[in-house]
C-alpha positions as CSV (number, residue, x, y, z in Angstrom):
1,X,0.0,0.0,0.0
2,X,1.4,3.4,-1.0
3,X,0.6,6.7,0.7
4,X,0.2,10.0,-1.0
5,X,1.9,12.2,1.6
6,X,3.8,15.4,2.5
7,X,6.3,15.2,5.4
8,X,8.4,17.6,7.4
9,X,11.2,16.2,9.7
10,X,13.3,17.9,12.4
11,X,16.0,15.4,13.2
12,X,18.6,14.8,16.0
13,X,21.3,12.6,14.6
14,X,23.3,11.8,17.8
15,X,22.0,9.7,20.7
16,X,19.3,11.1,23.1
17,X,17.4,9.7,26.1
18,X,14.1,11.6,25.4
19,X,12.4,14.0,23.0
20,X,9.4,16.3,23.8
21,X,7.3,19.1,22.4
22,X,4.1,21.1,23.0
23,X,1.7,20.8,20.1
24,X,-0.9,23.4,19.5
25,X,-3.3,21.5,17.2
26,X,-4.7,23.3,14.1
27,X,-7.9,25.2,14.7
28,X,-9.3,23.6,11.5
29,X,-8.4,20.6,9.4
30,X,-9.8,18.5,6.6
31,X,-8.6,15.1,5.2
32,X,-9.0,14.4,1.5
33,X,-10.5,10.9,1.6
34,X,-11.4,8.1,4.1
35,X,-7.9,6.6,3.7
36,X,-6.1,9.8,4.7
37,X,-4.8,11.2,8.0
38,X,-2.8,14.0,9.6
39,X,-0.1,13.0,12.1
40,X,2.2,15.1,14.3
41,X,4.6,12.8,16.2
42,X,7.9,12.0,17.9
43,X,9.9,9.2,16.5
44,X,12.9,7.3,17.9
45,X,14.8,4.0,17.4
46,X,15.6,1.9,20.4
47,X,15.8,-1.7,21.6
48,X,15.8,-2.9,18.0
49,X,12.5,-1.2,17.2
50,X,11.3,2.1,15.6
51,X,8.7,4.0,17.6
52,X,6.3,6.7,16.4
53,X,4.1,8.4,19.0
54,X,2.0,11.5,18.7
55,X,-1.3,13.1,17.8
56,X,-3.5,12.3,14.8
57,X,-6.8,12.8,13.1
58,X,-8.6,11.2,10.1
59,X,-11.3,12.0,7.6
60,X,-14.2,11.5,9.9
61,X,-12.7,13.0,13.1
62,X,-11.3,16.0,11.4
63,X,-14.8,17.0,10.3
64,X,-15.7,17.0,14.1
65,X,-12.6,18.9,15.1
66,X,-11.3,15.9,17.1
67,X,-7.8,14.4,17.5
68,X,-6.3,11.6,19.5
69,X,-2.9,10.2,20.7
70,X,-1.5,7.2,18.9
71,X,1.6,4.9,18.9
72,X,3.0,2.8,16.1
73,X,5.9,0.3,16.0
74,X,5.4,-1.0,12.5
75,X,4.4,-4.4,13.9
76,X,1.6,-3.0,16.2
77,X,-0.3,0.2,16.8
78,X,-3.0,1.7,19.0
79,X,-4.5,5.0,20.1
80,X,-6.7,6.7,22.6
81,X,-10.2,8.1,22.2
82,X,-10.7,11.1,19.9
83,X,-11.1,13.6,22.8
84,X,-8.5,16.2,22.0
85,X,-10.0,19.4,20.6
86,X,-8.9,21.3,17.6
87,X,-6.8,24.3,18.7
88,X,-5.9,22.9,22.0
89,X,-2.2,22.6,23.2
90,X,-1.0,19.1,24.1
91,X,2.4,18.3,25.5
92,X,3.9,15.0,24.3
93,X,7.1,13.2,25.4
94,X,8.9,10.0,24.4
95,X,11.6,9.2,26.9
96,X,13.5,6.4,28.7
97,X,12.3,6.0,32.3
98,X,14.2,5.0,35.5
99,X,13.5,1.3,34.7
100,X,15.0,1.7,31.3
101,X,11.6,1.3,29.6
102,X,10.3,3.8,27.0
103,X,7.4,6.0,28.2
104,X,5.0,7.9,25.9
105,X,3.5,10.8,27.8
106,X,0.5,12.9,26.7
107,X,-0.4,16.0,28.8
108,X,2.1,14.8,31.4
109,X,0.5,11.3,31.8
110,X,2.1,8.1,30.7
111,X,-0.3,6.5,28.2
112,X,2.0,3.7,27.0
113,X,5.2,2.1,28.3
114,X,7.3,0.0,25.9
115,X,9.6,-2.8,27.1
116,X,11.3,-3.1,23.7
117,X,12.5,-6.1,21.8
118,X,15.5,-6.5,24.2
119,X,13.6,-5.8,27.3
120,X,15.3,-2.5,28.1
121,X,16.4,0.8,26.4
122,X,19.7,2.5,26.5
123,X,20.1,5.6,24.3
124,X,17.7,6.4,21.5
125,X,18.7,7.2,17.9
126,X,17.0,8.6,14.8
127,X,15.2,11.0,17.1
128,X,12.8,13.3,15.1
129,X,9.8,15.4,15.2
130,X,7.5,14.8,12.2
131,X,4.7,16.8,10.8
132,X,3.0,14.7,8.1
133,X,-0.2,14.6,6.0
134,X,-1.5,11.7,4.0
135,X,-4.2,12.6,1.5
136,X,-5.0,8.9,0.6
137,X,-3.6,5.4,0.1
138,X,-3.2,3.5,-3.2
139,X,-2.9,-0.2,-4.0
140,X,-1.5,0.9,-7.3
141,X,0.0,4.4,-7.6
142,X,-1.7,6.4,-10.4
143,X,0.3,8.6,-12.7
144,X,-0.4,11.5,-12.7
145,X,-1.3,11.7,-9.0
146,X,-4.7,13.1,-8.1
147,X,-5.1,16.7,-6.8
148,X,-4.2,17.1,-3.2
149,X,-7.1,17.8,-0.8
150,X,-5.8,17.4,2.8
151,X,-5.6,20.8,4.5
152,X,-5.0,22.2,8.0
153,X,-4.4,25.6,9.6
154,X,-1.1,26.1,11.4
155,X,0.2,23.6,13.9
156,X,2.6,25.0,16.4
157,X,5.3,22.7,17.8
158,X,7.1,24.6,20.5
159,X,9.7,23.8,23.1
160,X,11.1,21.0,21.0
161,X,13.8,19.5,23.2
162,X,16.0,16.4,23.8
163,X,17.2,14.9,27.0
164,X,20.8,13.8,27.5
165,X,22.2,11.0,29.6
166,X,22.3,13.2,32.7
167,X,18.6,13.9,32.4
168,X,18.9,17.5,31.3
169,X,16.7,18.9,28.6
170,X,18.1,21.0,25.8
171,X,16.1,23.0,23.2
172,X,16.7,21.9,19.6
173,X,18.3,24.4,17.4
174,X,20.2,24.5,14.1
175,X,23.4,24.2,16.1
176,X,22.6,20.8,17.7
177,X,20.1,19.3,15.2
178,X,18.7,19.5,11.6
179,X,15.5,21.6,11.4
180,X,13.3,21.0,8.3
181,X,14.5,22.9,5.3
182,X,12.3,21.2,2.7
183,X,9.3,18.9,2.4
184,X,9.5,15.2,1.5
185,X,6.9,14.2,-1.1
186,X,5.7,10.6,-1.2
187,X,5.5,8.5,-3.4
188,X,9.0,9.5,-4.6
189,X,9.5,10.1,-8.3
190,X,5.9,11.4,-9.0
191,X,4.8,15.0,-9.4
192,X,2.4,16.1,-6.8
193,X,-0.5,18.0,-8.2
194,X,-3.0,20.6,-7.0
195,X,-2.6,23.1,-4.1
196,X,-1.1,23.5,-1.7
197,X,2.0,22.2,-3.3
198,X,4.1,22.5,-0.1
199,X,3.9,23.3,3.6
200,X,4.0,26.9,4.6
201,X,6.4,26.8,7.5
202,X,8.3,29.0,10.0
203,X,11.3,27.5,11.8
204,X,13.0,29.0,14.8
205,X,14.9,27.7,17.8
206,X,12.8,25.0,19.4
207,X,9.7,25.8,17.3
208,X,8.1,24.7,14.0
209,X,5.0,26.3,12.7
210,X,3.5,24.6,9.6
211,X,0.2,24.7,7.6
212,X,-1.3,23.3,4.4
213,X,-3.7,26.1,3.3
214,X,-5.1,27.2,0.0
């Protein structure tokens, strides 16, 4: 299954022990088709597994202005009820706890603890904040691609920070990480059609503001 998507990534290449941000959800959003979604999440690799944990909406829930938290390991996934309101600010965190497990926190509460494939976690790699929108999924990718129809007002990801081995949090900047400079378009090798062609974004120290608006 191929996804028709636009993606922004803020990456931290060296090892961390946690990643967090405050996400002010868009005041309005619409998803193109029933197979589409909008995701804002933290991603890390640890204990031989890739973890993606954050906030999401889909075609039906976006119409109602509702979002929920979710987690995905590639092999399994789950999420909470769609009880997060459009426009609200929701802190999320993905970090190694005192028992060397991985905690996913939403609004300061642990909603999921991962033991990992090896049973414990050391440092985390491939740490990233991702802003992504999927307009639809295909069994066979059409060429040309259909017009893009997934839209949202600005999402504000602020206080984007990583935790070091001593437990101290440091705000991400261009000096210690790689902020998003361009959008990844998927599927690769196809011309995306319709508007908006790209995210409108503003990047500053510890903050990413992004929208898909006509």
